[in-house]
N, C-alpha and C positions, 0 to 999 in steps of 0.2 A: 503495498498500500504506500502511495505519495504520502509526503507529510508537508507542508504549506508554512512557511512562519510568518506569525504576524505583519514583520515587517511588509514583506511583497503585499501583501492584503492591504495596508495601510498606502502604500507608494499610488495605488490606485484610488487615489481621493476621490473621485467622481461620484462613487455609489451612495455617498450620508453626504448630508448637510454634516460638520462640523458639532456647529451653535448648537445644533436641534436633537442628532440620534446620539443612543448612547456611545459609551469611550466601549473602544475594543478591548478595555481587562474589564469591562461588564458583560461579555461573551465567554463561553465556553469554549477555549483553544481547543483545535484540529489537534489529536493525536497526544496530545497532552492532561496529565493526572491531576484532578487539584493538587496542589501545594499543602494544603490543612484541612481536613473533615470540617470542622467549623467554618468553613466558608457555605457549605452545603448543609450546618443543621438547621439552620433556619429556612431554607428552600422556599417548603412548604407552605409554614405561615404567610411570608413574604407575597409568595404567590398568591393565597387568598385574598390576602386585602390589595392585593392590585384589581384582581378580581370584582370587589366590592364598590371599586372605584365608579362612575359614571362613566368617564372617558376612558378607554386603554391608554399608555403611554404609548402605543406604538403609531396612535391617530394619524399625527401629525404630515407621517411621512407619505401619506397618498396625498400629498398636495405637493402644488409644482414636480408633479413625475415628471421626468425629461424624456419620455416616451411618450406618455399619455394628451401632453398636448393641450389637453383640457381638464383641469383637475373640476369642475364644472360636472363632467360628464360622472353618469352613476356607472359604477363593476357592472361588468357583460356577467356575473355570477347571476341567481335567481334571488338570491337577497345579501344581504351584504354582510360581510365578516362582522361576530359579537364577539365579545370575549369570553362567551360561557359555551363555542363550539367547541373547545377539545376537553370540556371539565367532563363530557360524557363517559359512561364506561364502556362506551363502544368505540371510542378513540376514532373519529373518521382517518381515514390514510390522506385525507387531501389536506393540500396547504394552498395559500392565495399572495401574489404577487403583490408585494409593497413598493419596491422603487428601483427601475436598473440605474447602469450608468450610462452615458450620451454613447456611447460605441457600441453598448447591448452586447458586453463581454460579458457584465455582473450583473448579480442582481439579489435582492435581501428579501427574502418571505417573512412571513407574519412571525415568526418565532424568533427574527433577530439572524435568522442563518446566514450565509453571505455564500455563492455559488458561482464558482468561476467557468464561464461558457466556451466551448471548444471556440478556438479565432476565426473558423470559417462559417461562421452563423453569426446572423442579425437579428435580434428580435424588435426592430425598431414598431413592427405593429401589437405588439403585446401591450397591456394597459395595466395601470394600478388595481386589485381588483381581480384578474384574472386565476381560476382556478388550476393549481399546480400540482404534481402528480414527480414524485420520486420513486425511480426503479433503477433497476443494478442495471448495469451495460455488459453485456458479455462477450461484446466483439474482444478476441485475444490482439488484434490490432491495435487498440485503441488505447492511449492512456490516461483515459479518462474513467472511472470507476463507477461514476454512474450518467442516469438521463432525466435530466428535467423535464417533464410533460406537460404542455398548457394545455387542458384539457377542453379552454374557452377555443380556443385557435386550431384546433389540433396539431400542432406543430411541435418537434421533441429536437431538444439539442443535449449533446453531449458535454457533461458538466462534471466537476469535483468540489467538492466541500473543501471551502478554507476558512470557511471563522462559522463556530458553534452558534447555537441559538441565547440569548442575551439569558443569565445565569437565574435569573430569578422574575424568569416571564412569566407571565400567566396561560402561552401558549407553549411552554419549554417543561419536556418531560425527562423524569428520570427514576431509575432503578431502584425500587426501596425492599426485592426481596426475591428471591429464585428457590425454587428447590429442583437441584443440577441431575437427583438421583431421579427425577418422573420429569423431565424436559422441563418447569414452568418457570415464568419469570413475572415478576410484576411492579408496576407503574405506581406512580405517585396519586394517580385519579383512580385507582382502585381498580383499572383492569389487568386482566390476567392473560400469561400469551403461553401455548404452548408452542415449544420449539421442535423446528428439523431434525432431528434426533443425527443427520447425516452433518449439523453444522454443531454439535457439540464442542467438540475440538476450538469453536473460536468462541462460541458460548462458554469455556472455562474460562477462559482470559478477563471476561468482563465482572465489575465489582461494584457493590453495592454504591447509590450516586453515580455513577455513570450516567449523563447524559443521554436521551435517544431522542432520535428522528424518526418517524415513522414513515414510512413509504408504502410502495406496492411493488409484491412478487407478482410479475407476470408472463409466469409463465402457464403456458394451460392444461400440463397434463400433473399440476399440483394441487393439495389441498389446502398448501400453506398460502396464505394467499396477501400474505405481509412481510415485508421488507422493516426489520428494525435494525439502525444504522445506528453504533454507538459511536457519538462524537471522538469520547476520550482516547479511543484504541482506531479509529478511523477504521472501522469494518463493519460486516452486516452480517445477518442470520434471517432465516427465515421463520418466518410464525405464523399462527394461525390465534385469534382470541379465540377463550371459552367462557 
């Protein structure tokens, strides 16, 4: 798995407006374990407090979107994202686009995660609020680990995760427990997941409090329809909810 430094991400400064967006230190770094567990002990309490606020902290980033050109336009999803969407036990596998840089090579999702898109693609027709899914890239000749799929436009672009979600964000998920003998994993929102036993060698590396991004496993012949991405390890496993 490839590792990206935060310095590289910050050098592409068009992704977010620094005076409004959370700083990089507020995010989970890719392929990095938290230095202290104390940084995560209050995560759930903080997220719950943020959910109780009338306006989510990320709402400002849908304004002046460099690709939408008109912040007054309604998102193309059927309903606007709300801060409670990810609190359901079913835990939807879809995300939504918050903003992108002018070149269309970097995007930010609602959980604060940053994704680098393949250089031979542009996403100038994507808009803030577009429904986004993350899937694995099985192309052995590609240097990118994932695909970012825009479900609103039908486009898909090879991508890599370069910055994890906001550590205390209301749309951030993390692992709170596991039963390795029975291939079970539990997230902070109460959802439970059965892990594909073929991925046990990856699951064995995961630890409590690791940040998780939920994607889709697009295999037609698998009952494990979910891709759980571990930000701290920069790897993924196939799973299904129960």
